[in-house]
Chimera marker file (.cmm) of the C-alpha trace (Angstrom):
<marker_set name="trace">
<marker id="1" x="-0.003" y="0.002" z="0.006" r="1" g="1" b="0" radius="0.5"/>
<marker id="2" x="2.799" y="2.382" z="0.797" r="1" g="1" b="0" radius="0.5"/>
<marker id="3" x="4.512" y="1.584" z="-2.502" r="1" g="1" b="0" radius="0.5"/>
<marker id="4" x="1.408" y="2.561" z="-4.473" r="1" g="1" b="0" radius="0.5"/>
<marker id="5" x="1.016" y="5.698" z="-2.402" r="1" g="1" b="0" radius="0.5"/>
<marker id="6" x="4.661" y="6.655" z="-2.962" r="1" g="1" b="0" radius="0.5"/>
<marker id="7" x="4.440" y="6.079" z="-6.714" r="1" g="1" b="0" radius="0.5"/>
<marker id="8" x="1.308" y="8.217" z="-6.868" r="1" g="1" b="0" radius="0.5"/>
<marker id="9" x="3.086" y="10.944" z="-4.892" r="1" g="1" b="0" radius="0.5"/>
<marker id="10" x="6.090" y="10.723" z="-7.221" r="1" g="1" b="0" radius="0.5"/>
<marker id="11" x="3.806" y="10.877" z="-10.256" r="1" g="1" b="0" radius="0.5"/>
<marker id="12" x="2.022" y="13.912" z="-8.793" r="1" g="1" b="0" radius="0.5"/>
<marker id="13" x="5.338" y="15.638" z="-8.077" r="1" g="1" b="0" radius="0.5"/>
<marker id="14" x="6.561" y="14.929" z="-11.618" r="1" g="1" b="0" radius="0.5"/>
<marker id="15" x="3.319" y="16.264" z="-13.119" r="1" g="1" b="0" radius="0.5"/>
<marker id="16" x="3.520" y="19.330" z="-10.918" r="1" g="1" b="0" radius="0.5"/>
<marker id="17" x="7.115" y="19.962" z="-12.053" r="1" g="1" b="0" radius="0.5"/>
<marker id="18" x="6.099" y="19.568" z="-15.645" r="1" g="1" b="0" radius="0.5"/>
<marker id="19" x="3.231" y="21.982" z="-15.180" r="1" g="1" b="0" radius="0.5"/>
<marker id="20" x="5.467" y="24.582" z="-13.515" r="1" g="1" b="0" radius="0.5"/>
<marker id="21" x="8.056" y="24.354" z="-16.282" r="1" g="1" b="0" radius="0.5"/>
<marker id="22" x="5.330" y="24.553" z="-18.948" r="1" g="1" b="0" radius="0.5"/>
<marker id="23" x="3.850" y="27.576" z="-17.175" r="1" g="1" b="0" radius="0.5"/>
<marker id="24" x="7.234" y="29.268" z="-16.980" r="1" g="1" b="0" radius="0.5"/>
<marker id="25" x="7.809" y="28.627" z="-20.721" r="1" g="1" b="0" radius="0.5"/>
<marker id="26" x="4.354" y="30.039" z="-21.523" r="1" g="1" b="0" radius="0.5"/>
<marker id="27" x="5.014" y="33.098" z="-19.377" r="1" g="1" b="0" radius="0.5"/>
<marker id="28" x="8.237" y="33.728" z="-21.281" r="1" g="1" b="0" radius="0.5"/>
<marker id="29" x="6.474" y="33.326" z="-24.632" r="1" g="1" b="0" radius="0.5"/>
<marker id="30" x="3.677" y="35.635" z="-23.485" r="1" g="1" b="0" radius="0.5"/>
<marker id="31" x="6.136" y="38.382" z="-22.506" r="1" g="1" b="0" radius="0.5"/>
<marker id="32" x="7.967" y="38.020" z="-25.836" r="1" g="1" b="0" radius="0.5"/>
<marker id="33" x="4.700" y="38.341" z="-27.693" r="1" g="1" b="0" radius="0.5"/>
<marker id="34" x="3.700" y="41.420" z="-25.727" r="1" g="1" b="0" radius="0.5"/>
<marker id="35" x="7.035" y="43.026" z="-26.620" r="1" g="1" b="0" radius="0.5"/>
<marker id="36" x="6.600" y="42.059" z="-30.275" r="1" g="1" b="0" radius="0.5"/>
<marker id="37" x="3.043" y="43.501" z="-30.325" r="1" g="1" b="0" radius="0.5"/>
<marker id="38" x="4.295" y="46.775" z="-28.845" r="1" g="1" b="0" radius="0.5"/>
<marker id="39" x="7.038" y="47.001" z="-31.460" r="1" g="1" b="0" radius="0.5"/>
<marker id="40" x="4.530" y="46.286" z="-34.241" r="1" g="1" b="0" radius="0.5"/>
<marker id="41" x="2.176" y="48.941" z="-32.879" r="1" g="1" b="0" radius="0.5"/>
<marker id="42" x="5.011" y="51.473" z="-32.933" r="1" g="1" b="0" radius="0.5"/>
<marker id="43" x="5.830" y="50.535" z="-36.548" r="1" g="1" b="0" radius="0.5"/>
<marker id="44" x="2.158" y="50.833" z="-37.458" r="1" g="1" b="0" radius="0.5"/>
<marker id="45" x="1.951" y="54.317" z="-35.934" r="1" g="1" b="0" radius="0.5"/>
<marker id="46" x="5.054" y="55.426" z="-37.814" r="1" g="1" b="0" radius="0.5"/>
<marker id="47" x="3.801" y="54.082" z="-41.132" r="1" g="1" b="0" radius="0.5"/>
<marker id="48" x="0.356" y="55.597" z="-40.559" r="1" g="1" b="0" radius="0.5"/>
<marker id="49" x="1.898" y="59.031" z="-39.914" r="1" g="1" b="0" radius="0.5"/>
<marker id="50" x="4.090" y="58.791" z="-42.983" r="1" g="1" b="0" radius="0.5"/>
<marker id="51" x="1.121" y="57.601" z="-45.016" r="1" g="1" b="0" radius="0.5"/>
<marker id="52" x="-0.946" y="60.622" z="-43.907" r="1" g="1" b="0" radius="0.5"/>
<marker id="53" x="1.907" y="62.928" z="-44.754" r="1" g="1" b="0" radius="0.5"/>
<marker id="54" x="2.292" y="61.426" z="-48.194" r="1" g="1" b="0" radius="0.5"/>
<marker id="55" x="-1.455" y="61.604" z="-48.847" r="1" g="1" b="0" radius="0.5"/>
<marker id="56" x="-1.480" y="65.286" z="-47.829" r="1" g="1" b="0" radius="0.5"/>
<marker id="57" x="1.529" y="66.005" z="-50.038" r="1" g="1" b="0" radius="0.5"/>
<marker id="58" x="-0.086" y="64.186" z="-52.959" r="1" g="1" b="0" radius="0.5"/>
<marker id="59" x="-3.280" y="66.178" z="-52.513" r="1" g="1" b="0" radius="0.5"/>
<marker id="60" x="-1.343" y="69.470" z="-52.433" r="1" g="1" b="0" radius="0.5"/>
<marker id="61" x="0.555" y="68.525" z="-55.567" r="1" g="1" b="0" radius="0.5"/>
<marker id="62" x="-2.645" y="67.543" z="-57.348" r="1" g="1" b="0" radius="0.5"/>
<marker id="63" x="-4.208" y="70.869" z="-56.417" r="1" g="1" b="0" radius="0.5"/>
<marker id="64" x="-1.151" y="72.714" z="-57.626" r="1" g="1" b="0" radius="0.5"/>
<marker id="65" x="-1.218" y="70.817" z="-60.933" r="1" g="1" b="0" radius="0.5"/>
<marker id="66" x="-4.872" y="71.625" z="-61.317" r="1" g="1" b="0" radius="0.5"/>
<marker id="67" x="-4.212" y="75.324" z="-60.661" r="1" g="1" b="0" radius="0.5"/>
<marker id="68" x="-1.439" y="75.321" z="-63.254" r="1" g="1" b="0" radius="0.5"/>
<marker id="69" x="-3.686" y="73.577" z="-65.780" r="1" g="1" b="0" radius="0.5"/>
<marker id="70" x="-6.429" y="76.062" z="-65.128" r="1" g="1" b="0" radius="0.5"/>
<marker id="71" x="-4.009" y="78.912" z="-65.459" r="1" g="1" b="0" radius="0.5"/>
<marker id="72" x="-3.531" y="78.181" z="-69.134" r="1" g="1" b="0" radius="0.5"/>
<marker id="73" x="-7.167" y="78.943" z="-69.757" r="1" g="1" b="0" radius="0.5"/>
<marker id="74" x="-7.258" y="82.026" z="-67.523" r="1" g="1" b="0" radius="0.5"/>
<marker id="75" x="-4.418" y="83.933" z="-69.051" r="1" g="1" b="0" radius="0.5"/>
<marker id="76" x="-6.963" y="86.310" z="-70.529" r="1" g="1" b="0" radius="0.5"/>
<marker id="77" x="-8.204" y="87.215" z="-67.032" r="1" g="1" b="0" radius="0.5"/>
<marker id="78" x="-4.795" y="88.684" z="-66.121" r="1" g="1" b="0" radius="0.5"/>
<marker id="79" x="-4.355" y="86.148" z="-63.368" r="1" g="1" b="0" radius="0.5"/>
<marker id="80" x="-0.874" y="85.849" z="-62.037" r="1" g="1" b="0" radius="0.5"/>
<marker id="81" x="0.946" y="83.912" z="-59.341" r="1" g="1" b="0" radius="0.5"/>
<marker id="82" x="2.574" y="85.534" z="-56.351" r="1" g="1" b="0" radius="0.5"/>
<marker id="83" x="6.317" y="84.938" z="-56.253" r="1" g="1" b="0" radius="0.5"/>
<marker id="84" x="6.380" y="84.531" z="-52.482" r="1" g="1" b="0" radius="0.5"/>
<marker id="85" x="3.393" y="82.364" z="-51.638" r="1" g="1" b="0" radius="0.5"/>
<marker id="86" x="2.464" y="80.983" z="-55.109" r="1" g="1" b="0" radius="0.5"/>
<marker id="87" x="-1.106" y="82.119" z="-54.779" r="1" g="1" b="0" radius="0.5"/>
<marker id="88" x="-3.056" y="83.273" z="-57.762" r="1" g="1" b="0" radius="0.5"/>
<marker id="89" x="-4.193" y="86.884" z="-57.882" r="1" g="1" b="0" radius="0.5"/>
<marker id="90" x="-5.829" y="89.173" z="-60.379" r="1" g="1" b="0" radius="0.5"/>
<marker id="91" x="-3.820" y="92.052" z="-61.610" r="1" g="1" b="0" radius="0.5"/>
<marker id="92" x="-6.987" y="94.115" z="-61.783" r="1" g="1" b="0" radius="0.5"/>
<marker id="93" x="-7.463" y="93.833" z="-58.013" r="1" g="1" b="0" radius="0.5"/>
<marker id="94" x="-3.859" y="94.423" z="-57.115" r="1" g="1" b="0" radius="0.5"/>
<marker id="95" x="-1.601" y="96.578" z="-59.228" r="1" g="1" b="0" radius="0.5"/>
<marker id="96" x="1.494" y="95.097" z="-57.666" r="1" g="1" b="0" radius="0.5"/>
<marker id="97" x="3.788" y="92.217" z="-58.526" r="1" g="1" b="0" radius="0.5"/>
<marker id="98" x="2.340" y="90.051" z="-55.710" r="1" g="1" b="0" radius="0.5"/>
<marker id="99" x="-0.899" y="89.130" z="-54.034" r="1" g="1" b="0" radius="0.5"/>
<marker id="100" x="-2.693" y="91.346" z="-51.510" r="1" g="1" b="0" radius="0.5"/>
<marker id="101" x="-0.994" y="89.823" z="-48.474" r="1" g="1" b="0" radius="0.5"/>
<marker id="102" x="2.514" y="90.378" z="-49.835" r="1" g="1" b="0" radius="0.5"/>
<link id1="1" id2="2" r="1" g="1" b="0" radius="0.2"/>
<link id1="2" id2="3" r="1" g="1" b="0" radius="0.2"/>
<link id1="3" id2="4" r="1" g="1" b="0" radius="0.2"/>
<link id1="4" id2="5" r="1" g="1" b="0" radius="0.2"/>
<link id1="5" id2="6" r="1" g="1" b="0" radius="0.2"/>
<link id1="6" id2="7" r="1" g="1" b="0" radius="0.2"/>
<link id1="7" id2="8" r="1" g="1" b="0" radius="0.2"/>
<link id1="8" id2="9" r="1" g="1" b="0" radius="0.2"/>
<link id1="9" id2="10" r="1" g="1" b="0" radius="0.2"/>
<link id1="10" id2="11" r="1" g="1" b="0" radius="0.2"/>
<link id1="11" id2="12" r="1" g="1" b="0" radius="0.2"/>
<link id1="12" id2="13" r="1" g="1" b="0" radius="0.2"/>
<link id1="13" id2="14" r="1" g="1" b="0" radius="0.2"/>
<link id1="14" id2="15" r="1" g="1" b="0" radius="0.2"/>
<link id1="15" id2="16" r="1" g="1" b="0" radius="0.2"/>
<link id1="16" id2="17" r="1" g="1" b="0" radius="0.2"/>
<link id1="17" id2="18" r="1" g="1" b="0" radius="0.2"/>
<link id1="18" id2="19" r="1" g="1" b="0" radius="0.2"/>
<link id1="19" id2="20" r="1" g="1" b="0" radius="0.2"/>
<link id1="20" id2="21" r="1" g="1" b="0" radius="0.2"/>
<link id1="21" id2="22" r="1" g="1" b="0" radius="0.2"/>
<link id1="22" id2="23" r="1" g="1" b="0" radius="0.2"/>
<link id1="23" id2="24" r="1" g="1" b="0" radius="0.2"/>
<link id1="24" id2="25" r="1" g="1" b="0" radius="0.2"/>
<link id1="25" id2="26" r="1" g="1" b="0" radius="0.2"/>
<link id1="26" id2="27" r="1" g="1" b="0" radius="0.2"/>
<link id1="27" id2="28" r="1" g="1" b="0" radius="0.2"/>
<link id1="28" id2="29" r="1" g="1" b="0" radius="0.2"/>
<link id1="29" id2="30" r="1" g="1" b="0" radius="0.2"/>
<link id1="30" id2="31" r="1" g="1" b="0" radius="0.2"/>
<link id1="31" id2="32" r="1" g="1" b="0" radius="0.2"/>
<link id1="32" id2="33" r="1" g="1" b="0" radius="0.2"/>
<link id1="33" id2="34" r="1" g="1" b="0" radius="0.2"/>
<link id1="34" id2="35" r="1" g="1" b="0" radius="0.2"/>
<link id1="35" id2="36" r="1" g="1" b="0" radius="0.2"/>
<link id1="36" id2="37" r="1" g="1" b="0" radius="0.2"/>
<link id1="37" id2="38" r="1" g="1" b="0" radius="0.2"/>
<link id1="38" id2="39" r="1" g="1" b="0" radius="0.2"/>
<link id1="39" id2="40" r="1" g="1" b="0" radius="0.2"/>
<link id1="40" id2="41" r="1" g="1" b="0" radius="0.2"/>
<link id1="41" id2="42" r="1" g="1" b="0" radius="0.2"/>
<link id1="42" id2="43" r="1" g="1" b="0" radius="0.2"/>
<link id1="43" id2="44" r="1" g="1" b="0" radius="0.2"/>
<link id1="44" id2="45" r="1" g="1" b="0" radius="0.2"/>
<link id1="45" id2="46" r="1" g="1" b="0" radius="0.2"/>
<link id1="46" id2="47" r="1" g="1" b="0" radius="0.2"/>
<link id1="47" id2="48" r="1" g="1" b="0" radius="0.2"/>
<link id1="48" id2="49" r="1" g="1" b="0" radius="0.2"/>
<link id1="49" id2="50" r="1" g="1" b="0" radius="0.2"/>
<link id1="50" id2="51" r="1" g="1" b="0" radius="0.2"/>
<link id1="51" id2="52" r="1" g="1" b="0" radius="0.2"/>
<link id1="52" id2="53" r="1" g="1" b="0" radius="0.2"/>
<link id1="53" id2="54" r="1" g="1" b="0" radius="0.2"/>
<link id1="54" id2="55" r="1" g="1" b="0" radius="0.2"/>
<link id1="55" id2="56" r="1" g="1" b="0" radius="0.2"/>
<link id1="56" id2="57" r="1" g="1" b="0" radius="0.2"/>
<link id1="57" id2="58" r="1" g="1" b="0" radius="0.2"/>
<link id1="58" id2="59" r="1" g="1" b="0" radius="0.2"/>
<link id1="59" id2="60" r="1" g="1" b="0" radius="0.2"/>
<link id1="60" id2="61" r="1" g="1" b="0" radius="0.2"/>
<link id1="61" id2="62" r="1" g="1" b="0" radius="0.2"/>
<link id1="62" id2="63" r="1" g="1" b="0" radius="0.2"/>
<link id1="63" id2="64" r="1" g="1" b="0" radius="0.2"/>
<link id1="64" id2="65" r="1" g="1" b="0" radius="0.2"/>
<link id1="65" id2="66" r="1" g="1" b="0" radius="0.2"/>
<link id1="66" id2="67" r="1" g="1" b="0" radius="0.2"/>
<link id1="67" id2="68" r="1" g="1" b="0" radius="0.2"/>
<link id1="68" id2="69" r="1" g="1" b="0" radius="0.2"/>
<link id1="69" id2="70" r="1" g="1" b="0" radius="0.2"/>
<link id1="70" id2="71" r="1" g="1" b="0" radius="0.2"/>
<link id1="71" id2="72" r="1" g="1" b="0" radius="0.2"/>
<link id1="72" id2="73" r="1" g="1" b="0" radius="0.2"/>
<link id1="73" id2="74" r="1" g="1" b="0" radius="0.2"/>
<link id1="74" id2="75" r="1" g="1" b="0" radius="0.2"/>
<link id1="75" id2="76" r="1" g="1" b="0" radius="0.2"/>
<link id1="76" id2="77" r="1" g="1" b="0" radius="0.2"/>
<link id1="77" id2="78" r="1" g="1" b="0" radius="0.2"/>
<link id1="78" id2="79" r="1" g="1" b="0" radius="0.2"/>
<link id1="79" id2="80" r="1" g="1" b="0" radius="0.2"/>
<link id1="80" id2="81" r="1" g="1" b="0" radius="0.2"/>
<link id1="81" id2="82" r="1" g="1" b="0" radius="0.2"/>
<link id1="82" id2="83" r="1" g="1" b="0" radius="0.2"/>
<link id1="83" id2="84" r="1" g="1" b="0" radius="0.2"/>
<link id1="84" id2="85" r="1" g="1" b="0" radius="0.2"/>
<link id1="85" id2="86" r="1" g="1" b="0" radius="0.2"/>
<link id1="86" id2="87" r="1" g="1" b="0" radius="0.2"/>
<link id1="87" id2="88" r="1" g="1" b="0" radius="0.2"/>
<link id1="88" id2="89" r="1" g="1" b="0" radius="0.2"/>
<link id1="89" id2="90" r="1" g="1" b="0" radius="0.2"/>
<link id1="90" id2="91" r="1" g="1" b="0" radius="0.2"/>
<link id1="91" id2="92" r="1" g="1" b="0" radius="0.2"/>
<link id1="92" id2="93" r="1" g="1" b="0" radius="0.2"/>
<link id1="93" id2="94" r="1" g="1" b="0" radius="0.2"/>
<link id1="94" id2="95" r="1" g="1" b="0" radius="0.2"/>
<link id1="95" id2="96" r="1" g="1" b="0" radius="0.2"/>
<link id1="96" id2="97" r="1" g="1" b="0" radius="0.2"/>
<link id1="97" id2="98" r="1" g="1" b="0" radius="0.2"/>
<link id1="98" id2="99" r="1" g="1" b="0" radius="0.2"/>
<link id1="99" id2="100" r="1" g="1" b="0" radius="0.2"/>
<link id1="100" id2="101" r="1" g="1" b="0" radius="0.2"/>
<link id1="101" id2="102" r="1" g="1" b="0" radius="0.2"/>
</marker_set>
């Protein structure tokens, strides 16, 4: 009877050791994954910011191209572009070489 009891105790101890080592390994993996997730979130934020900047820059360039295209057809209106801020202005409104603000 004592032999059976001792073998059961030894089996329980072995299982408990296995469980504690498995738990320790899982804790290490969990911490590594949390660090990896944080790094990926940082990368995502950086790429999102750069994407927004590029989208804004693209929009500004498209608007500028559109203004330049439209300028070809408005030459008769005496529309000019300010040398300092690149805004369009009418020469009739401002008899200067720049827009009203400059």
